[in-house]
Structure formats: structure tokens, C-alpha cells
C-alpha positions in Angstrom: 0.0 0.0 0.0 1.4 3.4 -1.0 2.3 5.9 1.7 -0.1 8.8 2.0 1.6 12.2 1.7 0.3 15.8 2.1 -1.6 17.3 -0.9 0.4 19.5 -3.3 0.5 23.1 -2.1 0.3 22.4 1.6 3.1 21.7 4.1 3.8 20.8 7.7 5.2 23.6 9.8 7.6 21.7 12.0 8.9 22.7 15.5 12.1 24.1 14.1 10.0 26.7 12.3 6.8 26.9 14.3 8.5 28.8 17.1 9.3 31.6 14.6 5.6 31.7 13.7 4.7 32.0 17.4 7.2 34.9 17.7 5.6 36.8 14.8 2.1 36.1 16.1 3.1 37.3 19.5 4.5 40.6 18.2 1.4 41.1 16.0 -0.9 40.6 19.0 1.1 43.1 21.1 1.0 45.7 18.4 -2.7 45.2 17.5 -3.6 45.5 21.2 -1.4 48.6 21.5 -3.4 50.2 18.6 -6.7 49.5 20.4 -7.7 46.5 18.2 -9.7 43.5 19.5 -9.3 39.9 18.5 -12.1 38.1 16.5 -12.3 34.4 15.5 -14.2 33.7 12.3 -15.3 30.5 10.5 -12.9 28.8 8.1 -15.8 28.2 5.6 -18.6 30.4 4.5 -21.5 30.4 2.1 -19.9 30.6 -1.4 -22.2 33.6 -2.2 -20.4 35.7 0.3 -17.1 35.6 -1.6 -18.7 35.8 -5.1 -20.7 38.9 -4.2 -18.1 40.4 -1.9 -14.8 39.8 -3.6 -16.2 40.0 -7.2 -17.1 37.4 -9.9 -14.3 38.7 -12.2 -11.4 38.3 -9.8 -8.9 35.4 -10.2 -9.8 34.4 -6.6 -13.4 33.7 -7.5 -12.9 32.5 -11.0 -9.9 30.2 -10.5 -8.8 29.8 -6.9 -11.6 29.0 -4.5 -12.0 25.7 -2.8 -15.8 25.2 -3.1 -17.9 22.2 -2.2 -21.5 21.2 -1.4 -22.3 20.0 2.0 -24.8 17.1 2.7 -27.7 19.4 2.3 -26.6 20.6 -1.1 -25.5 24.1 0.1 -22.5 25.6 -1.6 -19.7 26.4 0.8 -16.2 27.7 0.3 -13.0 27.5 2.4 -12.2 31.2 3.0 -9.7 32.6 0.4 -9.5 35.8 2.5 -11.1 37.2 5.7 -12.3 40.7 5.0 -15.7 39.6 3.6 -16.1 37.3 6.6 -15.3 40.2 9.0 -17.9 42.5 7.3 -20.4 39.6 7.4 -19.8 39.2 11.1 -20.1 42.9 11.8 -23.5 43.0 10.1 -24.8 39.7 11.5 -23.7 40.4 15.0 -25.0 44.0 15.0 -21.6 45.5 15.8 -23.0 48.9 14.6 -24.4 49.2 18.1 -20.9 49.3 19.5 -18.7 52.5 19.7 -17.5 53.2 16.2 -15.2 52.5 14.5 -14.9 48.8 15.4 -11.3 47.7 15.2 -10.6 44.0 14.8 -7.7 41.7 14.2 -7.5 38.0 13.5 -5.0 35.4 12.3 -5.5 32.0 10.7 -5.4 29.8 7.6 -6.8 30.8 4.2 -7.2 28.6 1.1 -6.5 29.4 -2.6 -5.9 27.0 -5.5 -2.9 28.5 -7.2 0.5 27.5 -8.3 2.7 26.9 -5.3 5.9 28.9 -5.2 8.4 30.3 -2.8 6.5 31.7 0.2 3.1 31.0 -1.4 1.0 27.9 -0.6 -2.6 26.7 -1.2 -3.2 26.7 2.5 -1.5 29.8 4.0 -1.7 31.8 7.2 -2.6 35.5 7.2 -2.5 38.2 9.8 -5.5 40.5 9.3 -6.6 43.9 10.5 -9.9 45.6 9.8 -11.5 48.9 10.9 -15.2 49.2 10.2 -17.5 52.2 10.6 -15.3 55.2 9.7 -14.5 56.9 6.4 -11.7 59.1 7.9 -8.5 59.1 5.9 -6.7 59.0 9.3 -8.0 55.5 9.8 -6.3 54.5 6.5 -3.1 56.1 7.9 -3.5 54.1 11.2 -3.9 50.8 9.4 -0.9 51.4 7.2 1.2 52.5 10.1 0.2 49.4 12.1 1.5 47.2 9.3 4.7 49.2 9.2 5.1 49.1 12.9 4.8 45.3 12.8 7.6 45.0 10.3 9.8 47.5 12.2 9.2 45.6 15.5 10.2 42.4 13.7 13.4 44.0 12.6 12.6 44.1 8.9 14.2 46.9 6.8 14.1 48.3 3.3 10.3 48.8 3.6 8.3 51.0 1.2 4.6 51.8 1.0 3.3 51.6 -2.5 0.0 53.5 -2.6 -2.7 54.4 -5.1 -6.4 55.5 -5.2 -8.9 53.4 -7.2 -11.6 56.0 -6.9 -15.2 55.4 -5.9 -18.5 54.6 -7.7 -18.9 58.3 -8.5 -15.6 58.7 -10.4 -14.5 55.1 -11.3 -16.9 54.7 -14.3 -15.2 57.7 -16.1 -11.8 56.1 -15.5 -13.0 52.7 -16.7 -14.1 54.3 -20.0 -10.8 56.2 -20.4 -8.9 52.9 -19.8 -11.1 51.0 -22.3 -10.5 53.7 -24.9 -6.7 53.4 -24.4 -6.7 49.5 -24.4 -9.2 49.0 -27.3 -6.5 49.3 -30.1 -4.4 46.7 -28.2 -7.1 44.3 -27.4 -5.8 41.6 -29.7 -2.4 41.7 -28.0 -3.7 41.2 -24.5 -3.7 37.8 -22.8 -6.9 35.8 -22.7 -7.6 36.7 -19.1 -7.2 40.4 -19.8 -9.4 40.2 -22.9 -12.2 38.7 -20.8 -11.7 41.5 -18.3 -11.9 44.3 -20.8 -15.7 44.7 -20.6 -16.3 43.4 -17.1 -13.5 45.0 -15.1 -10.8 46.7 -17.1 -9.0 47.9 -14.0 -7.9 44.4 -13.3 -5.9 44.5 -16.5 -3.5 46.9 -14.8 -2.8 44.2 -12.2 -1.8 41.5 -14.9 1.7 40.1 -14.5 1.9 39.0 -18.2 5.0 40.9 -19.6 3.1 41.9 -22.8 0.1 43.2 -20.9 2.4 45.1 -18.5 4.2 46.7 -21.4 0.9 47.8 -23.0 -0.6 49.2 -19.8 2.6 51.2 -19.0 1.2 54.1 -20.9 -2.4 53.8 -19.6 -4.2 56.9 -18.3 -3.5 57.9 -14.8 -6.3 57.3 -12.4 -5.4 60.4 -10.5 -6.7 62.5 -13.5 -10.2 61.0 -13.1 -10.7 61.2 -9.3 -13.6 63.1 -7.9 -13.0 65.9 -5.4 -13.8 63.6 -2.5 -11.4 60.8 -3.6 -8.7 63.3 -4.4 -9.0 65.0 -1.1 -9.1 61.6 0.8 -5.9 60.5 -1.0 -4.1 63.7 -0.3 -5.0 63.4 3.4 -3.7 59.9 3.6 -0.4 60.9 2.0 -0.1 63.8 4.3 -0.6 61.6 7.3 2.0 59.1 6.1 4.4 61.9 5.5 3.9 63.2 9.0 4.8 59.8 10.4 7.9 59.5 8.2 6.7 56.6 6.0 8.6 56.1 2.7 5.8 56.1 0.1 5.6 55.6 -3.7 2.5 56.2 -5.9 1.9 53.4 -8.4 -1.0 54.0 -10.8 -1.0 50.3 -11.7 -1.8 49.2 -8.1 -5.4 48.2 -8.0 -5.2 45.1 -5.8 -6.7 41.8 -6.8 -10.2 42.1 -5.3 -13.1 44.1 -6.5 -14.2 45.5 -3.2 -11.5 48.2 -2.9 -12.4 51.9 -3.1 -10.2 54.9 -2.7 -7.0 53.8 -0.9 -5.1 50.7 -2.1 -1.6 49.9 -0.8 1.1 47.4 -0.4 4.2 47.2 1.7 7.2 46.0 -0.3 10.3 44.4 1.3 12.6 44.6 -1.7 14.0 41.2 -0.8 11.7 38.6 -2.4 12.4 39.2 -6.1 9.3 39.7 -8.2 7.0 38.6 -5.3 8.2 41.2 -2.9 4.9 42.4 -1.3 4.7 41.4 2.3 1.3 43.1 2.9 -1.6 44.4 1.0 -4.8 46.2 1.8 -6.9 49.3 1.5 -10.3 50.8 1.8 -13.6 49.0 0.9 -16.5 51.3 1.6 -19.0 49.4 -0.6 -18.3 45.8 0.4 -21.1 45.7 3.0 -23.6 46.8 0.4 -22.5 44.2 -2.1 -23.4 41.4 0.4 -26.8 42.9 1.2 -26.0 45.3 4.1 -26.1 49.0 4.6 -23.3 51.4 3.6 -20.3 50.6 5.9 -16.9 52.2 5.4 -14.0 50.0 6.1 -10.3 49.7 5.7 -7.8 46.9 6.5 -4.8 44.8 5.4 -3.7 41.2 5.3 -0.1 39.8 5.6 1.0 36.3 5.1 3.0 34.7 7.9 5.0 32.5 5.5 6.2 35.6 3.6 7.0 37.5 6.8 9.1 34.6 8.1 10.9 34.2 4.7 11.7 37.9 4.6 13.0 38.0 8.1 15.2 35.0 7.5 16.6 36.6 4.3 17.3 39.9 6.2 18.9 38.1 9.2 16.2 39.3 11.6 16.0 37.9 15.1 13.1 35.7 16.2 14.1 36.1 19.8 15.3 33.0 21.7 14.4 29.6 20.4 12.2 27.9 23.1 14.3 25.7 25.4 13.5 23.8 28.6 14.3 25.3 31.9 15.2 21.9 33.3 15.7 18.3 32.3 15.4 15.7 35.0 17.9 12.8 34.8 17.4 9.5 36.7 20.8 7.8 37.2 19.2 4.4 37.7 15.8 2.8 38.3 15.9 3.4 42.0 15.7 7.1 41.4 13.0 7.1 38.7 10.0 7.6 41.1 11.6 10.6 42.7 12.6 11.9 39.3 9.0 11.8 38.2 7.9 13.6 41.4 10.6 16.3 40.8 9.5 16.7 37.2 5.9 17.5 38.1 7.0 19.7 41.1 9.0 21.8 38.7 6.1 22.1 36.2 3.7 23.1 38.9 6.1 25.9 39.8 5.8 27.2 36.3 9.1 25.9 34.9 9.3 24.1 31.6 10.7 20.6 32.3 11.0 17.2 30.8 12.6 13.8 31.5 13.4 10.5 29.8 10.7 7.8 29.7 12.6 5.2 27.8 15.0 4.1 30.5 18.0 5.3 28.4 21.6 5.4 29.6 23.0 8.5 31.3 24.9 9.6 28.2 21.7 9.7 26.1 19.8 11.5 28.8 22.5 14.2 29.0 22.3 14.6 25.3 18.6 15.4 25.6 19.5 17.7 28.5 21.9 19.7 26.4 19.0 21.9 25.2 17.9 22.8 28.7 19.2 25.4 31.0 19.7 22.9 33.9 20.0 19.2 34.4 18.5 17.9 37.6 20.4 14.7 38.4 19.0 12.1 40.8 20.7 8.9 41.8 20.3 6.6 44.8 22.7 8.8 46.9 20.7 12.0 46.1 17.4 10.3 46.9 18.7 9.0 50.2 19.8 12.6 51.2 16.7 14.3 49.7 18.9 16.5 47.4 19.2 17.2 43.7 22.5 17.6 41.8 21.8 20.7 39.7 24.1 21.2 36.7 24.1 24.4 34.7 24.4 23.1 31.1 26.0 26.3 29.6 28.9 26.6 32.1 29.1 23.0 33.4 28.9 24.2 37.0 27.2 21.8 39.4 25.8 22.2 42.9 23.5 20.5 45.2 20.2 21.8 46.6 17.4 20.5 48.6 14.8 18.5 46.7 12.0 20.8 47.8 14.0 23.9 46.9 15.1 22.9 43.4 12.5 25.0 41.6 13.3 28.1 43.7 17.1 27.7 42.9 16.5 27.3 39.2 14.2 30.3 39.0 16.8 32.4 40.9 19.5 31.3 38.5 17.3 32.2 35.5 16.7 35.6 37.0 13.0 35.1 37.5 
């Protein structure tokens, strides 16, 4: 019988990497809390209609990448490809409009998209996500962008740049769409198949195409800034002013439209400059009309998402610190079988005192036990002589220094030596 392996595009995050994820998640939690955000947990699957109506039927996500299935009742469900639509759905369903506005939420968890696996990109991937709902102030846009930058600064990442654009609003975007179609029409035959299909439905998505021919054609496309209404123009200017006040390095890119239909006004990415062509570590923007597209009232919102895999990859490439790799405070060594019962008692006494501790359960030789203890701060050695005298031989693994302490005082001595 053939061995069962993981499906293509997913992977196991093993202990030698998972501690790095925990470090990133811990920093993200601290920063989000410090910005006044609250944590929310959302379902991993939703009704398919939520994403079709919220994200947009013409997006690659909906057309090509969603994991959709029918449940036993014949309802169409989809593993979430992103979490913004789910957050807005929750806001509406749970009547968060009754809370003080804006509502500031963060979450983290797995997303699912069927796309070609590549460096830092998988079919199941983890995202950090921040959403602010209930305010149309450009200063909220600034706060969201600054939160993402502060996360990367706190993680030690460098060479960061905010790429920003405005995609307008329903009042001014139609005029830009027509100007873009007029520019692209003579080149229609040269565009890739996907862009030709987008020409009538959503020509802005053509600006986001990575095909070299399409990119060359759209290089001379009209500038969206020339079509913005006064409200969108003023909003964008206020966002830029706020970022300038905070010292953020920004760059306007008229081609930046993001991959989802729900964006209005601000669209942005944070680039690291260290991942080649795929150098965006964060993407987000404003989506004031998303709630209406899924049947709710007008609800301004802005947020961003950032993949943990790409954050960790960037940090590794830039030589960032992940803090100290988790290690045991103590490893209990039983010299012989006569000391095993007391060793077990000591192990749990240390754990009850809040210390991380482990021991050998296989009856291995001293040499093998000391090898396991090499990753701990202290080895707690118990043999027949120590048991008879109710003491523990305490060895500091880094220095090799050894001392004896009372059995009942071992936890206090270890904590003292660790500076706790």
C-alpha cells in the first residue's frame, strides 16, 4: 500500500520553524492590542455567495482559486480565500453597529486558494489580518498602514516601502474605466486571454496583470489620478499627508489596483525589496462598498492582510532575530531505576512551579539523557545517593557548574539562577 503524503501546495510547519511563527504572532498581538484592536475568531468556511458577491465574480480568486464544495444538504460552501468579507459579514450579522465606532478588529488563521505553489506561497497559507469598520476618515487609513509598518519594524525588517494608489469610488471610477477601455481597445488583440475577458467586465484588473506583454501595454495607460472626484482626491491627499507626518517612505503606483473588486479609494502594499518579483509582504486598502455588495447598509471599512509565511521568509533573508528559540528550563535525569520515582515527582513539582521541564521515559543510559538535557538550562540529576539525602544535583548546562540543593528547593534555585 502506497504511503499517504500531504496534498500539493500544503506543508507541515515543524517545530524548528513553528516557534518563529509563534514569535511573529506574539509581536502582532502586542502591536494590535497597543493600537486598540480586539481579536475576533471567524469560520474557516462560509457560504460561497459571500465571496462571489463580496470579492467579485471577475477576480482570479473567485474564477480560478476558490475551494468550493457542497455539504450534505446541497448548500455551496467555500473555504475562505481571505477574511475581509467574513469580517464584514460578522459585523452585520452580530450588530456591531451598536458598539462604539469604529470597530477595530484583528484575526489570524489559515486561508485557502488553489494557485501555483511557489516560494512563500501555498494553497493553505496563514494570514494576519486587521480591519477597521465604521469610519471613512483618511486618518483611519493612515492608522492601518502605520500598524503594518510598525509590525515589520518591530520584527526588525528593513528596506520597507509603502506603494499606494487610489482606485476611486463609484462616482468617479466609471469615467476612468471608459478612459482605460479607450486606451486599451486598439491593443485588445495583444492582451492575454484573461485580460481580454476583463476588458468589458472589469478593465482595472488588466492593470494588475503580471503578463509581460500586458504590463508593457498598460505602461502608458491613463493615470487614475486624473479621473478622481474631489472627495477621492482629497481623501488620497489626506492619507499621503498623514503618512508623510509619520515619516513613512511612500511611492505612488497607478498600476496598483489590488486583486479584489471591493477596494475603493486607498489601495496599498508594503514591499520588502528582498523577495524578487514577489516582494509584497502586505496588501490592503479601503472597501467602503463591500457591505452593500453582500446585502448590508453602507459601511466604510479599511484593512490589510499579511502572510506569515512571507513574513518569516523575509525575516530569514534579512537576518532578523526571532528572539530566543524555546528551550527547557530543566531536564530531570534519573541515574538508575531506584531514582525514577523521585525523578517523576521532581519533574511535576518543577512544572507546577511554572518551569518548563521534561525527562526520559525510555530508560536510556546517562549519556543519552545528558544529550537530551543539552537543550535545557539545567540538568536535575537524581541517583540513589541523592534520593537518600533528599537533594538534587543541579548542573548548569552552559557553564558545566554543578551544585547540590534540597529536593524541595530545586524550583526556587532554578528560578533564581534564571533571573525570575
